[in-house]
DSSP file (Angstrom, degrees, kcal/mol; ACC not computed):
  #  RESIDUE AA STRUCTURE BP1 BP2  ACC     N-H-->O    O-->H-N    N-H-->O    O-->H-N    TCO  KAPPA ALPHA  PHI   PSI    X-CA   Y-CA   Z-CA
    1    1 A X              0   0    0      0, 0.0     2,-0.5     0, 0.0     0, 0.0   0.000 360.0 360.0 360.0 124.2  116.4  -68.0 -194.1
    2    2 A X        -     0   0    0      1,-0.0     2,-0.2     0, 0.0     0, 0.0  -0.675 360.0-141.3 -86.2 127.9  114.6  -68.4 -190.7
    3    3 A X        -     0   0    0     -2,-0.5     2,-0.1     1,-0.1    -1,-0.0  -0.504  22.6-107.0 -87.8 151.0  112.9  -71.7 -190.1
    4    4 A X        -     0   0    0     -2,-0.2     3,-0.2     1,-0.1    -1,-0.1  -0.406  16.5-156.5 -71.5 148.7  109.5  -71.9 -188.3
    5    5 A X     >  +     0   0    0      1,-0.1     4,-1.0     2,-0.1     3,-0.4   0.072  60.3 114.3-112.3  26.3  109.5  -73.3 -184.8
    6    6 A X  H >> S+     0   0    0      1,-0.2     4,-2.3     2,-0.2     3,-0.7   0.914  75.9  55.5 -61.4 -45.5  105.9  -74.4 -184.8
    7    7 A X  H 3> S+     0   0    0      1,-0.2     4,-2.5     2,-0.2    -1,-0.2   0.805 102.3  55.7 -53.2 -33.0  107.0  -78.0 -184.5
    8    8 A X  H 34 S+     0   0    0     -3,-0.4    -1,-0.2     2,-0.2    -2,-0.2   0.767 107.7  49.6 -74.1 -21.4  108.9  -77.2 -181.5
    9    9 A X  H << S+     0   0    0     -4,-1.0     3,-0.4    -3,-0.7    -2,-0.2   0.922 116.6  40.5 -73.0 -47.7  105.8  -75.8 -179.9
   10   10 A X  H  < S+     0   0    0     -4,-2.3     2,-0.4     1,-0.3    -2,-0.2   0.929 136.3  15.6 -69.9 -49.1  103.7  -78.8 -180.8
   11   11 A X  S  < S-     0   0    0     -4,-2.5    -1,-0.3    -5,-0.2    -2,-0.1  -0.839  86.7-151.1-134.4  87.0  106.3  -81.4 -180.0
   12   12 A X        -     0   0    0     -2,-0.4    -3,-0.1    -3,-0.4    -4,-0.1  -0.278  21.3-112.1 -69.8 144.1  109.3  -79.7 -177.8
   13   13 A X        -     0   0    0      1,-0.1    -1,-0.1    -5,-0.1     3,-0.1  -0.379  43.8 -83.5 -67.9 153.9  112.7  -81.2 -178.2
   14   14 A X        -     0   0    0      1,-0.1    -1,-0.1    -2,-0.0     2,-0.0  -0.274  52.6 -97.6 -58.4 147.9  114.3  -83.0 -175.2
   15   15 A X        -     0   0    0     -3,-0.1     2,-0.2     1,-0.1    -1,-0.1  -0.339  34.5-136.3 -72.1 141.6  116.0  -80.9 -172.6
   16   16 A X    >>  -     0   0    0     -3,-0.1     3,-1.4     1,-0.1     4,-0.7  -0.576  29.9-102.2 -93.5 165.9  119.7  -80.5 -172.9
   17   17 A X  G >4 S+     0   0    0      1,-0.3     3,-0.6    -2,-0.2    -1,-0.1   0.807 123.2  50.7 -59.0 -33.6  121.9  -80.8 -169.8
   18   18 A X  G >4 S+     0   0    0      1,-0.2     3,-0.6     2,-0.1    -1,-0.3   0.632 101.7  62.9 -76.0 -15.1  122.3  -76.9 -169.7
   19   19 A X  G <4 S+     0   0    0     -3,-1.4    -1,-0.2     1,-0.2    -2,-0.2   0.636  93.7  63.4 -82.5 -18.0  118.5  -76.4 -169.9
   20   20 A X  G << S+     0   0    0     -4,-0.7    10,-1.0    -3,-0.6     2,-0.2   0.426  76.0 113.1 -93.2   5.3  118.0  -78.3 -166.6
   21   21 A X  B <   -A   29   0A   0     -3,-0.6     2,-0.4     8,-0.2     8,-0.2  -0.517  57.8-149.1 -74.3 137.3  119.9  -75.7 -164.7
   22   22 A X    > > -     0   0    0      6,-0.9     3,-1.2    -2,-0.2     5,-0.9  -0.865  15.6-131.6-111.4 146.4  117.7  -73.6 -162.2
   23   23 A X  G > 5S+     0   0    0     -2,-0.4     3,-1.5     1,-0.3     4,-0.2   0.883 104.8  57.8 -57.3 -41.8  118.4  -70.0 -161.3
   24   24 A X  G 3 5S+     0   0    0      1,-0.3    -1,-0.3     2,-0.1    -3,-0.0   0.632  92.7  67.4 -68.3 -11.1  118.1  -70.7 -157.7
   25   25 A X  G X 5S-     0   0    0     -3,-1.2     3,-0.7     3,-0.2    -1,-0.3   0.361 113.3-109.1 -92.5  10.9  120.7  -73.3 -157.6
   26   26 A X  T < 5S-     0   0    0     -3,-1.5    -3,-0.1     1,-0.2    -2,-0.1   0.819  73.5 -53.7  75.1  30.8  123.4  -70.9 -158.3
   27   27 A X  T 3 <S+     0   0    0     -5,-0.9    -1,-0.2     1,-0.3    -4,-0.1   0.369 108.0 116.8  85.0  -2.9  124.1  -72.2 -162.0
   28   28 A X  S <  S-     0   0    0     -3,-0.7    -6,-0.9    -6,-0.2    -1,-0.3  -0.333  76.2 -83.8 -85.4-175.5  124.5  -75.9 -161.1
   29   29 A X  B     -A   21   0A   0     -8,-0.2    -8,-0.2    -3,-0.1     2,-0.2  -0.515  48.9-106.3 -86.0 152.3  122.4  -78.6 -162.2
   30   30 A X        -     0   0    0    -10,-1.0    -1,-0.1    -2,-0.2   -10,-0.0  -0.486  35.4-105.7 -75.6 150.3  119.2  -79.3 -160.3
   31   31 A X     >  -     0   0    0     -2,-0.2     4,-1.7     1,-0.1     5,-0.2  -0.205  25.2-114.0 -66.8 161.1  118.9  -82.2 -158.1
   32   32 A X  H  > S+     0   0    0      1,-0.2     4,-2.0     2,-0.2     5,-0.1   0.785 116.3  58.3 -75.5 -20.2  116.8  -85.3 -159.2
   33   33 A X  H  > S+     0   0    0      2,-0.2     4,-2.0     1,-0.2    -1,-0.2   0.869 104.8  49.5 -72.0 -31.0  114.4  -84.6 -156.3
   34   34 A X  H  > S+     0   0    0      2,-0.2     4,-2.4     1,-0.2    -2,-0.2   0.896 110.6  49.6 -69.3 -37.5  113.7  -81.1 -157.6
   35   35 A X  H  X S+     0   0    0     -4,-1.7     4,-2.5     2,-0.2     5,-0.2   0.876 112.1  48.0 -64.9 -40.0  113.0  -82.6 -161.1
   36   36 A X  H  X S+     0   0    0     -4,-2.0     4,-2.7     2,-0.2    -2,-0.2   0.912 111.7  51.8 -74.7 -34.6  110.6  -85.2 -159.7
   37   37 A X  H  X S+     0   0    0     -4,-2.0     4,-2.5     2,-0.2     5,-0.2   0.965 113.3  43.0 -57.8 -52.8  108.8  -82.5 -157.6
   38   38 A X  H  X S+     0   0    0     -4,-2.4     4,-2.0     2,-0.2    -2,-0.2   0.890 115.4  48.9 -63.2 -36.3  108.3  -80.3 -160.6
   39   39 A X  H  X S+     0   0    0     -4,-2.5     4,-2.0     1,-0.2    -2,-0.2   0.972 112.4  49.3 -67.4 -47.8  107.3  -83.4 -162.8
   40   40 A X  H  X S+     0   0    0     -4,-2.7     4,-0.9     1,-0.2    -2,-0.2   0.834 109.3  50.8 -55.4 -38.4  104.9  -84.4 -160.0
   41   41 A X  H  < S+     0   0    0     -4,-2.5     3,-0.3     1,-0.2    -1,-0.2   0.885 110.4  51.6 -70.7 -36.3  103.3  -80.8 -159.8
   42   42 A X  H  < S+     0   0    0     -4,-2.0    -2,-0.2     1,-0.2    -1,-0.2   0.847 109.8  47.6 -68.9 -30.8  102.8  -80.8 -163.6
   43   43 A X  H  < S+     0   0    0     -4,-2.0    -1,-0.2    -5,-0.2    -2,-0.2   0.714  89.6 103.0 -82.2 -17.2  101.1  -84.2 -163.6
   44   44 A X  S  < S-     0   0    0     -4,-0.9     2,-0.1    -3,-0.3    -3,-0.0  -0.389  79.0-116.9 -65.9 132.8   98.8  -83.1 -160.7
   45   45 A X        -     0   0    0     -2,-0.1     2,-0.4     1,-0.1    -1,-0.1  -0.474  21.4-130.0 -76.5 148.1   95.3  -82.1 -161.9
   46   46 A X     >  -     0   0    0      1,-0.1     4,-1.9    -2,-0.1     5,-0.1  -0.784   7.3-153.0 -96.8 133.5   94.1  -78.6 -161.5
   47   47 A X  H  > S+     0   0    0     -2,-0.4     4,-2.3     2,-0.2     5,-0.2   0.935  96.6  45.9 -75.0 -45.1   90.7  -78.1 -159.9
   48   48 A X  H  > S+     0   0    0      2,-0.2     4,-2.6     1,-0.2     5,-0.2   0.833 111.1  53.2 -67.1 -29.9   89.9  -74.9 -161.5
   49   49 A X  H  > S+     0   0    0      2,-0.2     4,-3.0     1,-0.2     5,-0.3   0.972 112.5  46.3 -62.2 -54.5   91.1  -76.1 -164.9
   50   50 A X  H  X S+     0   0    0     -4,-1.9     4,-1.8     1,-0.2    -2,-0.2   0.878 114.0  45.0 -53.0 -45.2   88.8  -79.0 -164.6
   51   51 A X  H  X S+     0   0    0     -4,-2.3     4,-2.2     2,-0.2    -1,-0.2   0.902 116.0  47.8 -73.3 -40.9   85.8  -77.0 -163.4
   52   52 A X  H  X S+     0   0    0     -4,-2.6     4,-2.2    -5,-0.2     5,-0.2   0.958 113.3  46.7 -67.0 -41.0   86.3  -74.2 -166.1
   53   53 A X  H  X S+     0   0    0     -4,-3.0     4,-2.8     1,-0.2    -1,-0.2   0.892 111.6  52.5 -71.6 -33.2   86.7  -76.7 -168.9
   54   54 A X  H  X S+     0   0    0     -4,-1.8     4,-2.4    -5,-0.3    -1,-0.2   0.928 110.7  47.7 -53.3 -49.7   83.5  -78.6 -167.6
   55   55 A X  H  X S+     0   0    0     -4,-2.2     4,-2.1     1,-0.2    -2,-0.2   0.834 112.8  48.4 -71.8 -32.2   81.5  -75.4 -167.6
   56   56 A X  H  X S+     0   0    0     -4,-2.2     4,-2.5    -5,-0.2     5,-0.3   0.898 112.7  46.6 -65.1 -45.5   82.7  -74.5 -171.1
   57   57 A X  H  X S+     0   0    0     -4,-2.8     4,-2.2    -5,-0.2    -2,-0.2   0.911 114.3  49.2 -69.4 -36.2   82.0  -77.9 -172.6
   58   58 A X  H  X S+     0   0    0     -4,-2.4     4,-2.0    -5,-0.2     5,-0.2   0.975 117.9  39.6 -59.3 -56.9   78.4  -78.0 -170.9
   59   59 A X  H  X S+     0   0    0     -4,-2.1     4,-1.4     1,-0.2    -2,-0.2   0.834 116.2  48.2 -69.4 -34.7   77.5  -74.6 -172.1
   60   60 A X  H  X S+     0   0    0     -4,-2.5     4,-2.3     2,-0.2    -1,-0.2   0.876 113.7  49.2 -69.7 -38.3   79.0  -74.9 -175.5
   61   61 A X  H  X S+     0   0    0     -4,-2.2     4,-2.5    -5,-0.3    -2,-0.2   0.832 108.8  50.3 -64.8 -33.7   77.4  -78.2 -175.9
   62   62 A X  H  X S+     0   0    0     -4,-2.0     4,-1.2     2,-0.2    -1,-0.2   0.811 109.4  52.9 -79.0 -29.6   74.0  -77.0 -174.9
   63   63 A X  H  X>S+     0   0    0     -4,-1.4     5,-0.8    -5,-0.2     6,-0.6   0.925 115.0  42.0 -68.3 -44.0   74.4  -74.1 -177.4
   64   64 A X  H ><5S+     0   0    0     -4,-2.3     3,-0.9     1,-0.2    -2,-0.2   0.937 116.3  47.7 -68.2 -43.5   75.2  -76.6 -180.2
   65   65 A X  H 3<5S+     0   0    0     -4,-2.5    -1,-0.2     1,-0.2    -2,-0.2   0.697 102.3  63.3 -76.1 -18.9   72.6  -79.1 -179.2
   66   66 A X  H 3<5S-     0   0    0     -4,-1.2    -1,-0.2    -3,-0.1    -2,-0.2   0.649 104.7-122.8 -79.0 -18.5   69.8  -76.4 -178.9
   67   67 A X  T X<5S+     0   0    0     -3,-0.9     3,-1.2    -4,-0.6    -3,-0.1   0.535  74.5 128.0  90.2   9.7   69.9  -75.6 -182.5
   68   68 A X  G > < +     0   0    0     -5,-0.8     3,-2.1     1,-0.2    -4,-0.1   0.823  63.0  74.6 -63.9 -26.3   70.6  -71.7 -181.9
   69   69 A X  G 3  S+     0   0    0     -6,-0.6    -1,-0.2     1,-0.3    -5,-0.1   0.764 100.7  40.5 -60.3 -25.2   73.5  -72.2 -184.2
   70   70 A X  G <  S+     0   0    0     -3,-1.2     8,-0.3     2,-0.1    -1,-0.3   0.282  89.3 118.1-101.9   8.3   71.1  -72.3 -187.0
   71   71 A X    <   -     0   0    0     -3,-2.1     2,-0.3    -4,-0.1     6,-0.1  -0.488  42.5-164.6 -82.9 147.1   68.7  -69.6 -186.0
   72   72 A X    >   -     0   0    0     -2,-0.2     3,-1.0     1,-0.1    -2,-0.1  -0.860  31.8-114.8-123.3 162.8   68.2  -66.5 -188.0
   73   73 A X  T 3  S+     0   0    0     -2,-0.3    -1,-0.1     1,-0.2    -2,-0.0   0.828 117.3  41.6 -62.7 -33.1   66.6  -63.1 -187.2
   74   74 A X  T 3  S-     0   0    0      2,-0.1    -1,-0.2    -3,-0.0     3,-0.1   0.220 111.6-115.7-106.8  20.6   63.7  -63.7 -189.6
   75   75 A X    <   +     0   0    0     -3,-1.0     2,-0.3     1,-0.2    -2,-0.1   0.795  67.2 142.1  47.8  38.9   63.1  -67.3 -188.8
   76   76 A X        -     0   0    0      1,-0.0    -1,-0.2     3,-0.0    -2,-0.1  -0.814  58.1-106.5 -91.7 139.0   64.2  -68.5 -192.3
   77   77 A X        -     0   0    0     -2,-0.3     2,-0.3    -3,-0.1    -6,-0.1  -0.416  40.0-108.7 -67.8 145.4   66.1  -71.7 -192.7
   78   78 A X    >   -     0   0    0     -8,-0.3     3,-1.7     1,-0.1    -1,-0.1  -0.545  37.4-106.1 -73.8 134.9   69.7  -71.1 -193.5
   79   79 A X  T 3  S+     0   0    0     -2,-0.3     3,-0.1     1,-0.2    -1,-0.1  -0.340  99.0  16.9 -64.8 136.8   70.6  -72.0 -197.0
   80   80 A X  T 3  S+     0   0    0      1,-0.2     2,-1.0    -2,-0.1    -1,-0.2   0.376  86.8 128.4  87.7  -0.5   72.6  -75.0 -197.5
   81   81 A X    <   -     0   0    0     -3,-1.7    -1,-0.2   -11,-0.1     2,-0.1  -0.716  41.6-162.9 -87.9 105.6   71.9  -76.5 -194.1
   82   82 A X     >  -     0   0    0     -2,-1.0     4,-2.2     1,-0.1     3,-0.4  -0.437  30.0-112.9 -89.2 158.5   70.7  -80.0 -194.6
   83   83 A X  H  > S+     0   0    0      1,-0.2     4,-1.6     2,-0.2    -1,-0.1   0.796 118.1  56.7 -60.0 -21.9   68.9  -82.0 -191.8
   84   84 A X  H  > S+     0   0    0      2,-0.2     4,-2.0     1,-0.2    -1,-0.2   0.873 104.3  51.3 -70.3 -36.8   71.9  -84.4 -191.6
   85   85 A X  H  > S+     0   0    0     -3,-0.4     4,-2.4     2,-0.2    -2,-0.2   0.880 109.8  50.8 -67.1 -38.8   74.2  -81.4 -190.9
   86   86 A X  H  X S+     0   0    0     -4,-2.2     4,-2.4     2,-0.2     5,-0.2   0.882 110.9  48.7 -61.1 -42.9   71.8  -80.3 -188.1
   87   87 A X  H  X S+     0   0    0     -4,-1.6     4,-2.7    -5,-0.3    -2,-0.2   0.892 109.7  51.2 -63.8 -40.0   71.8  -83.8 -186.7
   88   88 A X  H  X S+     0   0    0     -4,-2.0     4,-2.7     2,-0.2    -2,-0.2   0.918 112.3  46.1 -66.6 -45.8   75.5  -84.0 -186.8
   89   89 A X  H  X S+     0   0    0     -4,-2.4     4,-1.6     2,-0.2    -2,-0.2   0.895 113.8  47.6 -63.9 -43.0   75.9  -80.6 -184.9
   90   90 A X  H  X S+     0   0    0     -4,-2.4     4,-2.6     2,-0.2    -2,-0.2   0.874 111.9  52.6 -66.6 -38.3   73.2  -81.5 -182.2
   91   91 A X  H  X S+     0   0    0     -4,-2.7     4,-2.7    -5,-0.2    -2,-0.2   0.962 109.4  47.6 -58.9 -51.1   75.0  -84.8 -181.8
   92   92 A X  H  X S+     0   0    0     -4,-2.7     4,-1.9     1,-0.2    -1,-0.2   0.812 109.9  53.1 -60.0 -33.6   78.3  -83.2 -181.3
   93   93 A X  H  X S+     0   0    0     -4,-1.6     4,-2.4     2,-0.2    -1,-0.2   0.908 108.5  49.3 -67.3 -43.2   76.7  -80.8 -178.9
   94   94 A X  H  X S+     0   0    0     -4,-2.6     4,-2.2     1,-0.2    -2,-0.2   0.927 110.4  51.7 -59.5 -40.4   75.3  -83.8 -176.9
   95   95 A X  H  X S+     0   0    0     -4,-2.7     4,-1.9     1,-0.2    -2,-0.2   0.877 108.3  51.1 -67.2 -31.3   78.8  -85.4 -176.9
   96   96 A X  H  X S+     0   0    0     -4,-1.9     4,-2.9     2,-0.2    -1,-0.2   0.894 108.8  52.1 -67.8 -39.7   80.3  -82.1 -175.6
   97   97 A X  H  X S+     0   0    0     -4,-2.4     4,-2.3     1,-0.2    -1,-0.2   0.929 108.8  50.8 -57.8 -46.3   77.7  -82.1 -172.8
   98   98 A X  H  X S+     0   0    0     -4,-2.2     4,-2.0     1,-0.2    -1,-0.2   0.890 111.4  47.3 -58.3 -41.2   78.7  -85.7 -172.0
   99   99 A X  H  X S+     0   0    0     -4,-1.9     4,-2.4     2,-0.2    -2,-0.2   0.876 109.9  52.3 -71.8 -37.7   82.3  -84.7 -171.8
  100  100 A X  H  X S+     0   0    0     -4,-2.9     4,-2.2     2,-0.2    -1,-0.2   0.862 109.7  48.8 -68.6 -32.4   81.6  -81.7 -169.6
  101  101 A X  H  X S+     0   0    0     -4,-2.3     4,-2.2    -5,-0.2    -2,-0.2   0.897 110.5  51.4 -72.7 -33.2   79.6  -83.8 -167.1
  102  102 A X  H  X S+     0   0    0     -4,-2.0     4,-1.8     2,-0.2    -2,-0.2   0.885 112.5  46.8 -66.1 -38.4   82.5  -86.3 -167.1
  103  103 A X  H  X S+     0   0    0     -4,-2.4     4,-2.8     2,-0.2    -2,-0.2   0.892 111.2  52.1 -58.4 -44.0   85.0  -83.3 -166.4
  104  104 A X  H  X S+     0   0    0     -4,-2.2     4,-2.5     1,-0.2     5,-0.2   0.917 107.6  49.6 -69.4 -38.0   82.7  -82.1 -163.8
  105  105 A X  H  X S+     0   0    0     -4,-2.2     4,-2.3     2,-0.2    -1,-0.2   0.901 110.9  51.6 -58.0 -42.6   82.6  -85.5 -162.0
  106  106 A X  H  X S+     0   0    0     -4,-1.8     4,-1.9     2,-0.2    -2,-0.2   0.908 110.4  49.4 -62.2 -42.3   86.4  -85.5 -162.2
  107  107 A X  H  X S+     0   0    0     -4,-2.8     4,-2.1     2,-0.2    -2,-0.2   0.879 110.4  48.6 -61.3 -42.6   86.4  -82.0 -160.6
  108  108 A X  H  X S+     0   0    0     -4,-2.5     4,-2.7     2,-0.2    -1,-0.2   0.887 111.8  49.3 -71.8 -39.8   84.0  -82.9 -157.8
  109  109 A X  H  X S+     0   0    0     -4,-2.3     4,-1.7    -5,-0.2    -2,-0.2   0.846 112.1  48.9 -68.2 -32.4   86.1  -86.1 -157.0
  110  110 A X  H  X S+     0   0    0     -4,-1.9     4,-2.3     2,-0.2    -2,-0.2   0.842 110.8  50.9 -71.6 -36.6   89.3  -84.0 -156.9
  111  111 A X  H  X S+     0   0    0     -4,-2.1     4,-1.9     2,-0.2    -2,-0.2   0.945 110.7  48.1 -65.3 -46.1   87.7  -81.5 -154.7
  112  112 A X  H  X S+     0   0    0     -4,-2.7     4,-2.0     2,-0.2    -2,-0.2   0.871 111.6  50.1 -57.1 -40.1   86.6  -84.2 -152.3
  113  113 A X  H  X S+     0   0    0     -4,-1.7     4,-2.6     1,-0.2     5,-0.2   0.938 112.6  48.0 -61.0 -50.2   90.0  -85.8 -152.2
  114  114 A X  H  X S+     0   0    0     -4,-2.3     4,-1.2     1,-0.2    -1,-0.2   0.854 110.7  49.4 -62.3 -31.1   91.6  -82.5 -151.5
  115  115 A X  H  X S+     0   0    0     -4,-1.9     4,-2.8     2,-0.2    -1,-0.2   0.880 111.9  50.3 -75.7 -38.8   89.1  -81.7 -148.8
  116  116 A X  H  X S+     0   0    0     -4,-2.0     4,-2.1     1,-0.2    -2,-0.2   0.829 108.2  52.4 -67.8 -32.5   89.8  -85.1 -147.3
  117  117 A X  H  X S+     0   0    0     -4,-2.6     4,-1.5     2,-0.2    -1,-0.2   0.785 108.8  50.1 -67.9 -29.8   93.5  -84.6 -147.4
  118  118 A X  H  X S+     0   0    0     -4,-1.2     4,-2.3    -5,-0.2    -2,-0.2   0.910 109.4  50.1 -72.2 -45.8   93.2  -81.3 -145.6
  119  119 A X  H  X S+     0   0    0     -4,-2.8     4,-2.2     1,-0.2    -2,-0.2   0.926 110.1  50.8 -60.7 -41.0   91.1  -82.7 -142.9
  120  120 A X  H  X S+     0   0    0     -4,-2.1     4,-2.4     1,-0.2    -1,-0.2   0.870 111.3  47.5 -61.6 -34.7   93.6  -85.6 -142.4
  121  121 A X  H  X S+     0   0    0     -4,-1.5     4,-2.0     2,-0.2    -1,-0.2   0.859 111.1  52.6 -70.6 -35.5   96.5  -83.1 -142.2
  122  122 A X  H  X S+     0   0    0     -4,-2.3     4,-1.1     2,-0.2    -2,-0.2   0.929 110.5  48.9 -66.0 -45.2   94.3  -80.9 -139.7
  123  123 A X  H >< S+     0   0    0     -4,-2.2     3,-0.5     1,-0.2    -2,-0.2   0.937 113.2  45.4 -60.1 -52.4   93.8  -84.0 -137.6
  124  124 A X  H 3< S+     0   0    0     -4,-2.4    -1,-0.2     1,-0.2    -2,-0.2   0.772 115.3  47.2 -63.4 -27.9   97.4  -84.9 -137.6
  125  125 A X  H 3< S+     0   0    0     -4,-2.0    -1,-0.2    -5,-0.1    -2,-0.2   0.558  86.3 104.5 -86.4 -13.8   98.6  -81.4 -136.8
  126  126 A X    <<        0   0    0     -4,-1.1    -3,-0.0    -3,-0.5    -4,-0.0  -0.455 360.0 360.0 -75.6 144.2   96.2  -80.7 -134.0
  127  127 A X              0   0    0     -2,-0.1    -1,-0.1     0, 0.0    -4,-0.1   0.515 360.0 360.0 -74.6 360.0   97.8  -80.9 -130.4
């Protein structure tokens, strides 16, 4: 019987010593500086990821908070939708808009810091 690996996807097992080998190192284990570089790159925030998630959250929140979720073609109320449920969905939409704005501010601050780093490197590299 084959066991499911869904838990390995959610919570991956720790790396074994033979899993830390890189193809470019000729089969040997990678050095600690390579591991630190890869770890630092994974922890580095991604500008396009932040901007995309910000836009999705803002537009999704706007859709939910606008009430279009409950709209029908013949302008009749949907059966079983209580005013409390409408308030909850609209509140969730407002919360998503807030998270999207927060992500957008993070993206802008990341873009500014990357721009400043590039300016500093241009100044130090100029003759």
